[in-house]
C-alpha positions, 0 to 999 in steps of 0.5 A: 136907782137900783143898788149894784153890788159885786157880780161873778165873772160868768154872770157878767158875761151872760148878761152882756151877751143878753144885751147883744155883746159878742165874745169874750175875745182874747186881748192884751191883758184882758179879754173884751166883748164887742157890740157894734162900735162899743168895746168893753174890757172884761176883768180877769177872774183872779180875785173872785167876784167883780166889784162895781 
């Protein structure tokens, strides 16, 4: 199994778009991305990189 580490928010959005997700769209406290019936919340970029 590959080792997953922290990732920059911009890279996370790029890879999710490569997998077919649309967005990010504005939500209540977090933005979200949608692919069919799957919704993923994207953390806010206040603390730098996003941990696993």
